[in-house]
DRENDONU-229747 format. One line per field, with one value per residue (C-alpha): residue in one letter; residue number from 1; x negated, y negated, z. Coordinates in nm, 4 decimals, padded with zeros to 6 digits. Example, Ala and Ser with C-alpha at 12.3 -4.5 7.8 and 13.67 -1.06 7.14 Angstrom:
2
residuo <- (a s)
num <- (1 2)
u <- (-01.2300 -01.3670)
v <- (00.4500 00.1060)
w <- (00.7800 00.7140)
***
This chain:
395
residuo <- (m n p y e i g p i l r r i t k t m p k a s d i l f s p g h p p k a i h d g q l v t i p i r e f s v l a p y q t e m l a m a l m q g k p k a m r q f t e s g s a d l s i t l e k t g r f r i n i f r q r g s v a i v m r v i p t l i p s f e s l g l p d s l r n i i r l k n g v v l i t g p t g c g k s s t m a a l i n l m s q e y a y h i i t i e d p i e f l f q r n k s m i h q r e l g g d t e s f s q a l r t a l r q a p q v i m v g e m r d t e s v e i a l e a a e t g h l i l s t l h t i d a a k t i e r i i g v f p k e q e d f i r t r f s q t f r y i v s q r l l p k m d g k g r a i a i e v l k a n d r t r s y i i k g e q s g n t l e a a m e d g e i d g m q t f d s q l l r l f q a k i i s k e v a l q y a t n p n n l q l k l g i f g e n k r e e r k s g s a m i e d a t l d g m p i i g l d r e)
num <- (1 2 3 4 5 6 7 8 9 10 11 12 13 14 15 16 17 18 19 20 21 22 23 24 25 26 27 28 29 30 31 32 33 34 35 36 37 38 39 40 41 42 43 44 45 46 47 48 49 50 51 52 53 54 55 56 57 58 59 60 61 62 63 64 65 66 67 68 69 70 71 72 73 74 75 76 77 78 79 80 81 82 83 84 85 86 87 88 89 90 91 92 93 94 95 96 97 98 99 100 101 102 103 104 105 106 107 108 109 110 111 112 113 114 115 116 117 118 119 120 121 122 123 124 125 126 127 128 129 130 131 132 133 134 135 136 137 138 139 140 141 142 143 144 145 146 147 148 149 150 151 152 153 154 155 156 157 158 159 160 161 162 163 164 165 166 167 168 169 170 171 172 173 174 175 176 177 178 179 180 181 182 183 184 185 186 187 188 189 190 191 192 193 194 195 196 197 198 199 200 201 202 203 204 205 206 207 208 209 210 211 212 213 214 215 216 217 218 219 220 221 222 223 224 225 226 227 228 229 230 231 232 233 234 235 236 237 238 239 240 241 242 243 244 245 246 247 248 249 250 251 252 253 254 255 256 257 258 259 260 261 262 263 264 265 266 267 268 269 270 271 272 273 274 275 276 277 278 279 280 281 282 283 284 285 286 287 288 289 290 291 292 293 294 295 296 297 298 299 300 301 302 303 304 305 306 307 308 309 310 311 312 313 314 315 316 317 318 319 320 321 322 323 324 325 326 327 328 329 330 331 332 333 334 335 336 337 338 339 340 341 342 343 344 345 346 347 348 349 350 351 352 353 354 355 356 357 358 359 360 361 362 363 364 365 366 367 368 369 370 371 372 373 374 375 376 377 378 379 380 381 382 383 384 385 386 387 388 389 390 391 392 393 394 395)
u <- (02.8970 02.6682 02.8735 02.5986 02.4327 02.7126 02.3705 02.1950 02.4954 02.5693 02.2583 02.2562 02.6727 02.5675 02.2075 02.4509 02.7319 02.6044 02.8701 03.0896 03.3566 03.5297 03.4543 03.7476 03.7249 04.0357 04.0837 04.1210 03.9492 03.6025 03.4658 03.5443 03.4982 03.6602 03.4334 03.5545 03.9120 03.9039 03.9399 03.6076 03.4635 03.1301 02.8947 02.6893 02.6253 02.6395 02.9994 03.2694 03.6094 03.5918 03.8184 04.0164 03.7545 03.5310 03.6888 03.8144 03.4522 03.3378 03.5455 03.5035 03.1104 03.2482 03.4291 03.1290 03.0829 03.3506 03.6607 03.8178 03.8591 03.9365 04.2386 04.4182 04.2714 04.4664 04.7268 04.8564 04.6980 04.5120 04.1737 03.9234 03.5895 03.2447 02.8732 02.5707 02.3448 02.0039 01.8621 02.2020 02.4634 02.8323 03.1636 03.4673 03.6492 03.9669 04.1077 04.3515 04.5787 04.8344 04.9949 04.8374 04.5269 04.1618 04.0888 03.8849 03.7966 03.5176 03.4836 03.1280 03.0416 02.7358 02.4036 02.3562 02.6721 02.7427 02.7153 02.9366 02.7679 02.7897 03.1544 03.2728 03.4358 03.5813 03.3610 03.6338 03.6280 03.3180 03.4782 03.6272 03.3568 03.3592 03.7858 03.7308 04.1042 04.4027 04.4788 04.2538 04.3978 04.2545 04.5489 04.5458 04.6503 04.3572 04.0788 04.0544 03.7435 03.9409 03.6615 03.3708 03.4750 03.5829 03.1587 03.0509 03.2067 03.1108 02.8056 02.7340 02.9642 02.6189 02.3961 02.5323 02.6501 02.5018 02.9109 02.9584 03.1903 03.3553 03.4741 03.8299 03.7638 03.9222 03.6353 03.2964 03.2120 02.9710 02.7019 02.5382 02.2321 02.0362 02.0984 02.2658 02.5846 02.6180 02.8311 02.9907 03.1304 03.4483 03.5245 03.8988 03.8467 03.5582 03.5468 03.8923 04.2869 04.4469 04.4507 04.6594 04.4646 04.1271 04.3035 04.4472 04.1100 03.9011 04.0619 03.8506 03.4804 03.4174 03.4401 03.4592 03.5399 03.7572 03.7902 04.0977 04.0450 04.4749 04.7162 04.9177 05.2420 05.3972 05.2503 04.9252 05.0283 05.1755 04.8554 04.6566 04.8575 04.8726 04.4805 04.4675 04.7189 04.4423 04.1574 04.0303 03.9592 04.1426 03.9993 04.2439 04.3385 04.6719 04.8000 05.0168 04.9460 05.0503 05.0514 05.3987 05.4751 05.2332 05.3711 05.7318 05.5592 05.3855 05.7633 05.9400 05.7744 05.9775 06.3470 06.5712 06.7559 06.2931 06.2122 06.3018 06.0311 05.7551 05.7960 05.7097 05.5167 05.2460 05.3583 05.1182 04.8475 04.7810 04.4214 04.4097 04.5976 04.3450 04.5074 04.2935 04.2539 04.0297 04.1443 03.9916 03.7114 03.7681 03.5400 03.5348 03.2292 03.3319 03.5779 03.7492 03.7672 04.1060 04.2003 04.5048 04.3377 04.6768 04.5986 04.7460 04.8789 05.2071 05.3340 05.2506 05.3517 05.6689 05.7713 05.6647 05.8866 06.1783 06.1433 06.1491 06.3953 06.4337 06.0852 05.9733 05.8201 05.4326 05.3425 05.3230 05.2767 04.8626 04.8396 04.8888 04.6375 04.3923 04.1942 04.1837 04.1071 04.3897 04.4610 04.6794 04.7161 04.7887 04.5593 04.2645 04.3962 04.4206 04.1104 03.9904 04.1234 04.0535 03.7080 03.7072 03.7381 04.0327 04.2471 04.6047 04.8239 04.6506 04.6810 05.0366 05.0434 04.9101 05.0989 05.2617 05.4866 05.4100 05.7180 05.4944 05.2340 05.2819 05.3762 05.0179 04.8388 05.0409 04.9787 04.5594 04.6092 04.8135 04.5004 04.2192 04.3421 04.4066 04.0091 03.9414 04.1352 04.0459 03.6812 03.6931 03.7831 03.4977 03.3190 03.4999 03.4755 03.1489 03.0247 03.2424 02.9815 02.7318 02.6390 02.3365 02.5724 02.3242 02.4335 02.7731 03.0189 03.0896 03.3078)
v <- (-00.0945 -00.0379 -00.1166 -00.2648 -00.4272 -00.7694 -01.0052 -00.9799 -00.9269 -01.2954 -01.4834 -01.3305 -01.4987 -01.7702 -01.8121 -01.8391 -02.0187 -02.3310 -02.4723 -02.2468 -02.3057 -01.9951 -01.6449 -01.3511 -00.9994 -00.8061 -00.4754 -00.4915 -00.8507 -00.8565 -01.1057 -01.4550 -01.7966 -02.0858 -02.4470 -02.7508 -02.6393 -02.4001 -02.0501 -01.9350 -01.5881 -01.5166 -01.4999 -01.2070 -00.8491 -00.6565 -00.6309 -00.4924 -00.5614 -00.3736 -00.0445 -00.0029 00.2426 -00.1126 -00.3373 -00.1813 -00.0075 -00.3953 -00.4044 -00.1893 -00.2686 -00.6545 -00.5147 -00.2645 -00.3350 -00.6032 -00.3420 -00.6484 -00.7474 -00.3602 -00.3501 -00.6540 -00.5177 -00.1825 -00.3402 -00.6227 -00.6013 -00.7963 -00.9826 -01.2958 -01.2747 -01.4810 -01.3658 -01.5770 -01.5046 -01.6578 -01.9126 -01.8730 -01.9796 -01.8784 -01.7392 -01.7770 -01.4190 -01.3440 -00.9641 -00.8596 -00.5078 -00.5648 -00.3622 -00.0817 -00.1848 -00.4431 -00.7756 -00.9780 -01.3737 -01.5916 -01.9372 -02.1013 -02.2984 -02.5360 -02.4217 -02.7983 -03.0172 -03.2609 -03.6316 -03.9240 -04.0335 -03.7248 -03.6745 -03.9552 -04.0536 -04.4623 -04.6008 -04.7399 -04.3145 -04.3901 -04.5246 -04.2510 -04.1283 -04.4039 -04.3205 -04.2028 -04.0648 -03.9230 -03.7645 -03.7188 -03.5383 -03.3920 -03.2838 -03.2037 -02.9010 -02.6041 -02.6375 -03.0216 -02.9978 -03.2019 -02.8491 -03.0769 -03.4325 -03.2404 -03.1366 -03.4911 -03.6050 -03.4136 -03.3703 -03.7209 -03.7937 -03.5761 -03.7510 -04.1260 -04.0133 -03.6987 -03.5643 -03.2597 -03.1141 -02.7937 -02.6271 -02.3699 -02.1469 -01.9421 -01.8436 -02.1051 -02.2297 -02.4558 -02.4503 -02.7683 -02.8290 -02.9486 -03.3154 -03.5672 -03.4045 -02.9984 -02.8217 -02.4396 -02.3153 -02.0501 -01.7967 -01.6667 -01.2091 -01.2795 -01.5491 -01.6168 -01.5208 -01.7509 -02.1032 -02.1883 -02.0221 -02.1421 -02.5025 -02.4751 -02.2861 -02.5552 -02.7821 -02.6845 -02.6499 -03.0444 -03.1753 -03.5333 -03.4341 -03.0917 -03.0296 -02.7717 -02.5998 -02.6417 -02.6663 -02.3863 -02.3760 -02.5783 -02.3693 -02.5301 -02.8982 -02.9694 -02.8719 -03.0164 -03.4162 -03.3458 -03.3154 -03.6252 -03.8014 -03.6636 -03.8463 -03.5988 -03.6385 -03.4156 -03.3364 -03.1144 -02.9823 -02.9277 -02.7838 -03.1078 -03.3507 -03.7051 -03.9054 -03.9051 -03.5202 -03.4939 -03.6929 -03.4785 -03.1409 -03.2787 -03.3642 -03.0373 -02.7865 -02.9465 -02.8369 -03.0926 -03.2067 -03.2977 -03.5413 -03.7911 -03.7122 -03.6220 -03.8694 -04.0977 -03.8600 -03.8462 -04.2351 -04.2385 -04.0385 -04.1032 -04.2149 -04.1198 -03.9387 -03.8884 -03.6972 -03.5912 -03.4883 -03.3976 -03.4333 -03.3958 -03.6340 -03.7672 -03.5730 -03.2887 -03.2353 -03.2857 -03.3165 -03.7115 -03.7146 -03.9725 -04.0279 -04.1860 -04.3602 -04.3726 -04.5573 -04.5942 -04.9392 -05.1404 -05.1148 -04.7485 -04.6892 -04.7991 -04.5996 -04.2668 -04.3735 -04.5221 -04.2799 -04.5144 -04.7487 -05.0705 -05.2353 -05.0264 -04.7721 -04.5897 -04.7213 -05.1143 -05.0024 -04.8769 -05.1412 -05.4309 -05.2477 -05.2575 -05.4906 -05.2873 -04.9935 -04.7873 -04.7425 -04.5413 -04.2513 -04.4398 -04.7402 -04.4734 -04.4057 -04.6923 -04.7411 -04.4695 -04.4700 -04.8690 -04.7020 -04.4416 -04.1486 -03.9522 -04.0054 -04.2246 -03.8285 -03.7574 -04.0482 -03.9973 -03.6768 -03.7494 -04.0003 -04.1258 -04.3038 -04.2402 -04.5394 -04.7976 -04.7337 -04.6979 -05.0130 -05.1424 -04.8697 -05.0646 -05.4520 -05.2790 -05.1665 -05.5027 -05.7556 -05.5240 -05.5839 -05.9772 -05.9588 -05.7903 -06.0278 -06.3050 -06.2224 -06.1693 -06.4980 -06.6783 -06.4514 -06.5688 -06.9225 -06.8992 -06.8050 -07.0958 -07.3430 -07.1976 -07.0564 -06.7907 -06.4587 -06.3706 -06.1127 -06.0724 -05.7574 -05.7144 -05.3922)
w <- (-09.6508 -09.3041 -09.0084 -08.8235 -09.0743 -08.9590 -08.9563 -09.2225 -09.3843 -09.2085 -09.2915 -09.6405 -09.7188 -09.4817 -09.6643 -09.9911 -09.9015 -09.5909 -09.6518 -09.5914 -09.3039 -09.2762 -09.3804 -09.4665 -09.4906 -09.6254 -09.8841 -10.1542 -10.2217 -10.2657 -09.9681 -09.9551 -09.8612 -09.7734 -09.9260 -09.8888 -09.8506 -10.0802 -10.1227 -10.3086 -10.3900 -10.1916 -10.4880 -10.3400 -10.6062 -10.4109 -10.2854 -10.4581 -10.3465 -09.9649 -09.9406 -09.6139 -09.4183 -09.5158 -09.2913 -08.9857 -09.0134 -08.9714 -08.6956 -08.4969 -08.4911 -08.3535 -08.1265 -07.9974 -07.6147 -07.6032 -07.3866 -07.3385 -07.7504 -07.8696 -07.5973 -07.7245 -08.0955 -07.9691 -07.7961 -07.9814 -08.2978 -08.2702 -08.1116 -08.0519 -08.0242 -08.1326 -08.1571 -08.1900 -08.4502 -08.3687 -08.6102 -08.7913 -08.6064 -08.4474 -08.5609 -08.3221 -08.4389 -08.5278 -08.6296 -08.6784 -08.8693 -09.1745 -09.3489 -09.2110 -09.2646 -09.0861 -09.2608 -09.0815 -09.0093 -08.9681 -08.8403 -08.8862 -08.6095 -08.6663 -08.3633 -08.4113 -08.1896 -08.4695 -08.4044 -08.4268 -08.7443 -08.8622 -08.8366 -08.9842 -08.6271 -08.5447 -08.2856 -08.1622 -07.9839 -07.7899 -07.5278 -07.4424 -07.3262 -07.0197 -06.9218 -06.5195 -06.5389 -06.7370 -07.0985 -07.4168 -07.6903 -08.0088 -08.2536 -08.6127 -08.7665 -08.7619 -08.9854 -08.9216 -08.7412 -08.3418 -08.2438 -08.3797 -08.2987 -07.9145 -07.9189 -07.9960 -07.7509 -07.4742 -07.6360 -07.5745 -07.2584 -07.1190 -07.2196 -07.1039 -06.7333 -06.4452 -06.4687 -06.3850 -06.7093 -06.6452 -07.0882 -06.9971 -07.4209 -07.6398 -07.7180 -07.6780 -07.9501 -07.9750 -07.6214 -07.4599 -07.4127 -07.0672 -07.0702 -06.7702 -06.6808 -06.5479 -06.8402 -06.7595 -07.0511 -06.9580 -07.1736 -07.2212 -07.2256 -07.0532 -06.7435 -06.6369 -06.7039 -06.9079 -06.9515 -06.7107 -06.3785 -06.5285 -06.5111 -06.1761 -05.9973 -06.1800 -05.9494 -05.6970 -05.8804 -05.8731 -06.1926 -06.3454 -06.6199 -06.7909 -07.0941 -07.2599 -07.5180 -07.5720 -07.3685 -07.4748 -07.2493 -07.0068 -06.7233 -06.8797 -06.9511 -06.5338 -06.3972 -06.6400 -06.6071 -06.2006 -06.2529 -06.4513 -06.1896 -05.9653 -06.1221 -06.3336 -06.7306 -06.9354 -07.2532 -07.4167 -07.8524 -07.9774 -08.3314 -08.4134 -08.7019 -08.5405 -08.2225 -08.2634 -08.2885 -08.0051 -07.7556 -07.8829 -07.8341 -07.4542 -07.3734 -07.5011 -07.3204 -07.0335 -06.9719 -07.0896 -06.7817 -06.6985 -06.9939 -06.8056 -06.5171 -06.8129 -07.0273 -06.7235 -06.6015 -06.9122 -07.0635 -06.6832 -06.7301 -07.1159 -07.2557 -07.5753 -07.8890 -08.1336 -08.4898 -08.7648 -09.1569 -09.3393 -09.7303 -10.0601 -10.2210 -10.5593 -10.6765 -10.5940 -10.3469 -09.9795 -09.7888 -09.5930 -09.2486 -09.2355 -08.8159 -08.6293 -08.3021 -08.0547 -07.7765 -07.4277 -07.3424 -07.2675 -07.5798 -07.6238 -07.2599 -07.3450 -07.6426 -07.4748 -07.1870 -07.4404 -07.7485 -08.0530 -08.1547 -08.3969 -08.3594 -08.1513 -08.3287 -08.2726 -08.6172 -08.5666 -08.2374 -08.3505 -08.6862 -08.4454 -08.1748 -08.4057 -08.1988 -07.9571 -08.1691 -08.3269 -08.6059 -08.8625 -09.1384 -09.3890 -09.2941 -09.3626 -09.5768 -09.8264 -09.6976 -09.8560 -10.1282 -10.1351 -10.1396 -10.4384 -10.2332 -10.2985 -10.5138 -10.5158 -10.5476 -10.1987 -10.0420 -10.1127 -10.0427 -09.6593 -09.5976 -09.2436 -09.4515 -09.8651 -09.9484 -09.7982 -09.8795 -10.1992 -10.2442 -10.0770 -10.3647 -10.6005 -10.4760 -10.4410 -10.8083 -10.9480 -10.7778 -10.9031 -11.1837 -11.1951 -11.0904 -11.4083 -11.5595 -11.4100 -11.4928 -11.8704 -11.8577 -11.6648 -11.9544 -12.2244 -12.0419 -12.0693 -12.4015 -12.5794 -12.3150 -12.4611 -12.0745 -12.0342 -11.9286 -11.7030 -11.3357 -11.4764 -11.4920 -11.8056 -11.6833)
***
């Protein structure tokens, strides 16, 4: 393998596996890809088991001309960077040492920014682009599509409004085109040293909207809250699985003695917490998205200030807030199961409250059996009365 032929290699891989989300190069294995959430071997005949020297040479080629990444790799044993290939796409790359050798993981970033419709996002989230200030958090585990959702929001916002938008990313993923808004994209390492530093300077750059790739520490969260309080809209991501865990994470980065103060501040500044997960489809073809939406209102603010109390849970608030566009994971799991998109086992595996969901799934099953029984009786009655059976479902 010629390490300088990374472009042709990646073009062949993405052509062979156009739906791959990640590409992995590791010594002792053939190149692999994550396809629909599953790890599979890339079917290119010339790629046999990789030797340690091959992955190291490939890593050196990727870091060529990127002194910051090379220094990071030398000092810490891992490096983050990104590359762009014309007519192929962008790749977010992590190079790391393991057991004395070098491995590479490349996230495939599509060239086209996805739309709301293509991602299956609820229409209620379109209200986010109309917000003038506050904090919006997109959360979920790694690989659940947070970056795609964020890009869809910013792209829609830039098409509808003439804003100055600053993004702070590690690394830059989607590249935004010129629309009504002016968008400046800053990358850690090349354009700025840290999220907190870039956030602080952004406040002096006259933005209406600031997108922060991730709020990783106390300083970043503090500056984001300050920015929201002074009239900016802050969009960011967190690696948390749901709204409740997100609130715990935000509160938990501050000292215990500041908890009450931070709870009050966050309750006043947050606007939405959107948590998402990708679930394997029942037919094995791709994955379905399930989204939990928490929106700020008197009840959800009260929860953040006081914590969970008897009769005051986030899940109950989201269930009762359906008219305002809120929804729970479990309600979406039930919907996907009823539509025969996911299996009962997958629904229960990802449920927030498996016992309650199992009860609802059981009730749904009973209702379907009653419908089938009723339908059979109708067919029998129609036959006995000598009526023609036209258009009746015999299944």
